[in-house]
GUVEX-421881 format. One record per atom (N, C-alpha, C): residue number from 0; residue in one letter; chain; x, y, z. Coordinates in pm, whole numbers. Example, Ala and Ser with C-alpha at 12.3 -4.5 7.8 and 13.67 -1.06 7.14 Angstrom:
2
+------+------+-------+--------+--------+--------+
! resi ! resn ! chain !   east !  north !     up !
+------+------+-------+--------+--------+--------+
!    0 !    A !     A !   1319 !   -569 !    780 !
!    0 !    A !     A !   1230 !   -450 !    780 !
!    0 !    A !     A !   1320 !   -330 !    780 !
!    1 !    S !     A !   1285 !   -225 !    708 !
!    1 !    S !     A !   1367 !   -106 !    714 !
!    1 !    S !     A !   1290 !      3 !    787 !
+------+------+-------+--------+--------+--------+
***
This chain:
77
+------+------+-------+--------+--------+--------+
! resi ! resn ! chain !   east !  north !     up !
+------+------+-------+--------+--------+--------+
!    0 !    M !     A !   8249 !   9653 !   7119 !
!    0 !    M !     A !   8270 !   9729 !   6972 !
!    0 !    M !     A !   8197 !   9593 !   6892 !
!    1 !    E !     A !   8150 !   9626 !   6823 !
!    1 !    E !     A !   8072 !   9505 !   6707 !
!    1 !    E !     A !   8219 !   9458 !   6621 !
!    2 !    E !     A !   8230 !   9292 !   6642 !
!    2 !    E !     A !   8312 !   9249 !   6576 !
!    2 !    E !     A !   8340 !   9261 !   6400 !
!    3 !    G !     A !   8424 !   9297 !   6347 !
!    3 !    G !     A !   8433 !   9362 !   6219 !
!    3 !    G !     A !   8457 !   9490 !   6193 !
!    4 !    V !     A !   8441 !   9569 !   6340 !
!    4 !    V !     A !   8449 !   9698 !   6306 !
!    4 !    V !     A !   8557 !   9774 !   6320 !
!    5 !    V !     A !   8633 !   9865 !   6245 !
!    5 !    V !     A !   8744 !   9934 !   6225 !
!    5 !    V !     A !   8737 !  10009 !   6354 !
!    6 !    K !     A !   8824 !   9974 !   6471 !
!    6 !    K !     A !   8857 !  10063 !   6594 !
!    6 !    K !     A !   8860 !  10202 !   6542 !
!    7 !    P !     A !   8810 !  10308 !   6588 !
!    7 !    P !     A !   8808 !  10449 !   6587 !
!    7 !    P !     A !   8954 !  10492 !   6618 !
!    8 !    E !     A !   9002 !  10624 !   6527 !
!    8 !    E !     A !   9140 !  10659 !   6597 !
!    8 !    E !     A !   9127 !  10825 !   6674 !
!    9 !    G !     A !   9226 !  10867 !   6707 !
!    9 !    G !     A !   9188 !  11001 !   6742 !
!    9 !    G !     A !   9155 !  11015 !   6923 !
!   10 !    F !     A !   9076 !  11065 !   6976 !
!   10 !    F !     A !   9100 !  11055 !   7121 !
!   10 !    F !     A !   8988 !  10935 !   7169 !
!   11 !    L !     A !   8968 !  10827 !   7096 !
!   11 !    L !     A !   8901 !  10720 !   7139 !
!   11 !    L !     A !   9041 !  10591 !   7133 !
!   12 !    E !     A !   9144 !  10643 !   7065 !
!   12 !    E !     A !   9290 !  10566 !   7046 !
!   12 !    E !     A !   9284 !  10495 !   7213 !
!   13 !    G !     A !   9328 !  10389 !   7245 !
!   13 !    G !     A !   9358 !  10324 !   7322 !
!   13 !    G !     A !   9266 !  10321 !   7430 !
!   14 !    T !     A !   9144 !  10348 !   7417 !
!   14 !    T !     A !   9018 !  10259 !   7480 !
!   14 !    T !     A !   9002 !  10109 !   7497 !
!   15 !    E !     A !   8949 !  10070 !   7596 !
!   15 !    E !     A !   8967 !   9928 !   7572 !
!   15 !    E !     A !   8813 !   9891 !   7522 !
!   16 !    Y !     A !   8778 !   9834 !   7434 !
!   16 !    Y !     A !   8632 !   9768 !   7412 !
!   16 !    Y !     A !   8634 !   9585 !   7422 !
!   17 !    I !     A !   8435 !   9572 !   7443 !
!   17 !    I !     A !   8450 !   9478 !   7498 !
!   17 !    I !     A !   8368 !   9411 !   7349 !
!   18 !    P !     A !   8440 !   9281 !   7311 !
!   18 !    P !     A !   8372 !   9220 !   7184 !
!   18 !    P !     A !   8244 !   9212 !   7181 !
!   19 !    F !     A !   8160 !   9260 !   7032 !
!   19 !    F !     A !   8009 !   9228 !   7086 !
!   19 !    F !     A !   7938 !   9171 !   6923 !
!   20 !    N !     A !   7896 !   9083 !   6957 !
!   20 !    N !     A !   7843 !   8999 !   6860 !
!   20 !    N !     A !   7678 !   9001 !   6860 !
!   21 !    R !     A !   7665 !   9061 !   6736 !
!   21 !    R !     A !   7513 !   9074 !   6738 !
!   21 !    R !     A !   7366 !   8935 !   6766 !
!   22 !    Y !     A !   7465 !   8868 !   6737 !
!   22 !    Y !     A !   7406 !   8724 !   6717 !
!   22 !    Y !     A !   7443 !   8619 !   6828 !
!   23 !    D !     A !   7494 !   8668 !   6958 !
!   23 !    D !     A !   7502 !   8611 !   7070 !
!   23 !    D !     A !   7583 !   8711 !   7185 !
!   24 !    P !     A !   7462 !   8819 !   7191 !
!   24 !    P !     A !   7498 !   8923 !   7274 !
!   24 !    P !     A !   7551 !   8880 !   7439 !
!   25 !    V !     A !   7504 !   8779 !   7468 !
!   25 !    V !     A !   7528 !   8693 !   7603 !
!   25 !    V !     A !   7663 !   8724 !   7631 !
!   26 !    E !     A !   7783 !   8692 !   7573 !
!   26 !    E !     A !   7927 !   8689 !   7624 !
!   26 !    E !     A !   7928 !   8838 !   7645 !
!   27 !    A !     A !   7919 !   8933 !   7553 !
!   27 !    A !     A !   7949 !   9067 !   7589 !
!   27 !    A !     A !   7885 !   9148 !   7708 !
!   28 !    I !     A !   7730 !   9115 !   7727 !
!   28 !    I !     A !   7692 !   9146 !   7894 !
!   28 !    I !     A !   7761 !   9074 !   7993 !
!   29 !    S !     A !   7792 !   8962 !   7985 !
!   29 !    S !     A !   7844 !   8908 !   8072 !
!   29 !    S !     A !   7976 !   8967 !   8106 !
!   30 !    R !     A !   8043 !   8959 !   7996 !
!   30 !    R !     A !   8173 !   9076 !   8054 !
!   30 !    R !     A !   8172 !   9212 !   8091 !
!   31 !    V !     A !   8076 !   9270 !   8035 !
!   31 !    V !     A !   8008 !   9425 !   8113 !
!   31 !    V !     A !   8012 !   9411 !   8242 !
!   32 !    A !     A !   7915 !   9308 !   8265 !
!   32 !    A !     A !   7895 !   9273 !   8407 !
!   32 !    A !     A !   7986 !   9271 !   8499 !
!   33 !    Y !     A !   8129 !   9187 !   8430 !
!   33 !    Y !     A !   8201 !   9152 !   8512 !
!   33 !    Y !     A !   8311 !   9250 !   8509 !
!   34 !    F !     A !   8301 !   9337 !   8430 !
!   34 !    F !     A !   8408 !   9464 !   8447 !
!   34 !    F !     A !   8329 !   9546 !   8530 !
!   35 !    L !     A !   8202 !   9592 !   8550 !
!   35 !    L !     A !   8140 !   9665 !   8659 !
!   35 !    L !     A !   8168 !   9620 !   8774 !
!   36 !    K !     A !   8148 !   9471 !   8809 !
!   36 !    K !     A !   8177 !   9424 !   8933 !
!   36 !    K !     A !   8318 !   9460 !   8991 !
!   37 !    E !     A !   8383 !   9401 !   8880 !
!   37 !    E !     A !   8541 !   9446 !   8957 !
!   37 !    E !     A !   8552 !   9573 !   8973 !
!   38 !    R !     A !   8551 !   9678 !   8891 !
!   38 !    R !     A !   8549 !   9806 !   8918 !
!   38 !    R !     A !   8443 !   9863 !   9045 !
!   39 !    A !     A !   8353 !   9792 !   9090 !
!   39 !    A !     A !   8300 !   9858 !   9201 !
!   39 !    A !     A !   8371 !   9779 !   9372 !
!   40 !    V !     A !   8423 !   9722 !   9302 !
!   40 !    V !     A !   8541 !   9617 !   9434 !
!   40 !    V !     A !   8648 !   9694 !   9435 !
!   41 !    R !     A !   8716 !   9728 !   9327 !
!   41 !    R !     A !   8837 !   9812 !   9317 !
!   41 !    R !     A !   8812 !   9934 !   9404 !
!   42 !    K !     A !   8696 !  10013 !   9381 !
!   42 !    K !     A !   8630 !  10157 !   9420 !
!   42 !    K !     A !   8609 !  10118 !   9584 !
!   43 !    E !     A !   8598 !  10041 !   9638 !
!   43 !    E !     A !   8556 !  10024 !   9737 !
!   43 !    E !     A !   8681 !   9972 !   9831 !
!   44 !    E !     A !   8788 !   9916 !   9760 !
!   44 !    E !     A !   8911 !   9864 !   9834 !
!   44 !    E !     A !   8998 !  10045 !   9820 !
!   45 !    E !     A !   8955 !  10167 !   9758 !
!   45 !    E !     A !   9031 !  10245 !   9742 !
!   45 !    E !     A !   8951 !  10344 !   9852 !
!   46 !    E !     A !   8865 !  10341 !   9893 !
!   46 !    E !     A !   8755 !  10403 !   9982 !
!   46 !    E !     A !   8808 !  10359 !  10108 !
!   47 !    R !     A !   8817 !  10230 !  10135 !
!   47 !    R !     A !   8877 !  10191 !  10242 !
!   47 !    R !     A !   9025 !  10208 !  10277 !
!   48 !    N !     A !   9111 !  10199 !  10192 !
!   48 !    N !     A !   9254 !  10246 !  10203 !
!   48 !    N !     A !   9250 !  10398 !  10221 !
!   49 !    K !     A !   9152 !  10487 !  10179 !
!   49 !    K !     A !   9178 !  10619 !  10200 !
!   49 !    K !     A !   9122 !  10607 !  10351 !
!   50 !    A !     A !   9012 !  10561 !  10392 !
!   50 !    A !     A !   8999 !  10589 !  10529 !
!   50 !    A !     A !   9076 !  10585 !  10617 !
!   51 !    I !     A !   9177 !  10427 !  10601 !
!   51 !    I !     A !   9261 !  10387 !  10662 !
!   51 !    I !     A !   9354 !  10481 !  10706 !
!   52 !    L !     A !   9410 !  10560 !  10563 !
!   52 !    L !     A !   9501 !  10641 !  10550 !
!   52 !    L !     A !   9479 !  10781 !  10623 !
!   53 !    G !     A !   9338 !  10840 !  10622 !
!   53 !    G !     A !   9311 !  10918 !  10688 !
!   53 !    G !     A !   9303 !  10899 !  10869 !
!   54 !    M !     A !   9271 !  10757 !  10898 !
!   54 !    M !     A !   9288 !  10773 !  11039 !
!   54 !    M !     A !   9439 !  10784 !  11083 !
!   55 !    A !     A !   9528 !  10704 !  11014 !
!   55 !    A !     A !   9636 !  10667 !  11065 !
!   55 !    A !     A !   9704 !  10833 !  11071 !
!   56 !    T !     A !   9674 !  10913 !  10951 !
!   56 !    T !     A !   9750 !  11070 !  10994 !
!   56 !    T !     A !   9692 !  11119 !  11080 !
!   57 !    F !     A !   9549 !  11075 !  11121 !
!   57 !    F !     A !   9483 !  11160 !  11237 !
!   57 !    F !     A !   9552 !  11124 !  11374 !
!   58 !    V !     A !   9603 !  10987 !  11393 !
!   58 !    V !     A !   9640 !  10955 !  11527 !
!   58 !    V !     A !   9809 !  10991 !  11499 !
!   59 !    L !     A !   9870 !  10986 !  11414 !
!   59 !    L !     A !  10006 !  11055 !  11407 !
!   59 !    L !     A !   9999 !  11176 !  11435 !
!   60 !    G !     A !   9942 !  11262 !  11407 !
!   60 !    G !     A !   9878 !  11436 !  11423 !
!   60 !    G !     A !   9872 !  11430 !  11608 !
!   61 !    L !     A !   9800 !  11351 !  11615 !
!   61 !    L !     A !   9769 !  11346 !  11750 !
!   61 !    L !     A !   9878 !  11319 !  11871 !
!   62 !    L !     A !   9936 !  11222 !  11812 !
!   62 !    L !     A !  10101 !  11187 !  11869 !
!   62 !    L !     A !  10186 !  11305 !  11844 !
!   63 !    G !     A !  10173 !  11355 !  11760 !
!   63 !    G !     A !  10280 !  11464 !  11711 !
!   63 !    G !     A !  10253 !  11584 !  11840 !
!   64 !    L !     A !  10120 !  11621 !  11812 !
!   64 !    L !     A !  10067 !  11710 !  11913 !
!   64 !    L !     A !  10096 !  11696 !  12070 !
!   65 !    A !     A !  10067 !  11572 !  12102 !
!   65 !    A !     A !  10109 !  11523 !  12260 !
!   65 !    A !     A !  10254 !  11532 !  12280 !
!   66 !    A !     A !  10313 !  11520 !  12172 !
!   66 !    A !     A !  10473 !  11520 !  12193 !
!   66 !    A !     A !  10534 !  11645 !  12203 !
!   67 !    A !     A !  10475 !  11733 !  12125 !
!   67 !    A !     A !  10497 !  11899 !  12129 !
!   67 !    A !     A !  10483 !  11937 !  12262 !
!   68 !    A !     A !  10372 !  11939 !  12312 !
!   68 !    A !     A !  10305 !  11949 !  12446 !
!   68 !    A !     A !  10375 !  11908 !  12559 !
!   69 !    S !     A !  10410 !  11799 !  12521 !
!   69 !    S !     A !  10515 !  11723 !  12646 !
!   69 !    S !     A !  10629 !  11786 !  12663 !
!   70 !    S !     A !  10698 !  11821 !  12547 !
!   70 !    S !     A !  10820 !  11901 !  12528 !
!   70 !    S !     A !  10818 !  12047 !  12564 !
!   71 !    S !     A !  10733 !  12108 !  12550 !
!   71 !    S !     A !  10687 !  12224 !  12544 !
!   71 !    S !     A !  10688 !  12238 !  12744 !
!   72 !    K !     A !  10646 !  12144 !  12784 !
!   72 !    K !     A !  10615 !  12125 !  12955 !
!   72 !    K !     A !  10707 !  12086 !  13011 !
!   73 !    R !     A !  10815 !  12041 !  12937 !
!   73 !    R !     A !  10930 !  12002 !  13009 !
!   73 !    R !     A !  11040 !  12114 !  12992 !
!   74 !    K !     A !  11042 !  12191 !  12903 !
!   74 !    K !     A !  11104 !  12326 !  12892 !
!   74 !    K !     A !  11068 !  12439 !  13010 !
!   75 !    K !     A !  10947 !  12407 !  13045 !
!   75 !    K !     A !  10918 !  12529 !  13141 !
!   75 !    K !     A !  10944 !  12493 !  13259 !
!   76 !    E !     A !  10958 !  12362 !  13318 !
!   76 !    E !     A !  11007 !  12289 !  13414 !
!   76 !    E !     A !  11154 !  12346 !  13462 !
+------+------+-------+--------+--------+--------+
***
């Protein structure tokens, strides 16, 4: 958002803005680049955590099935 402009109200209220100076846009561009890089890193971390959680759930499910099968086998004997 350009410096000196009044922040909009309504549905854009609470939105984060990057200060922009039309006479020196380099700082705003660098802030946007930093924001996008951080966002990409967070997204990668979230995807990695989801994959780990999925694998853990799968392994626990297999262990549960193995325990149930073992218990069922013992009852038959």
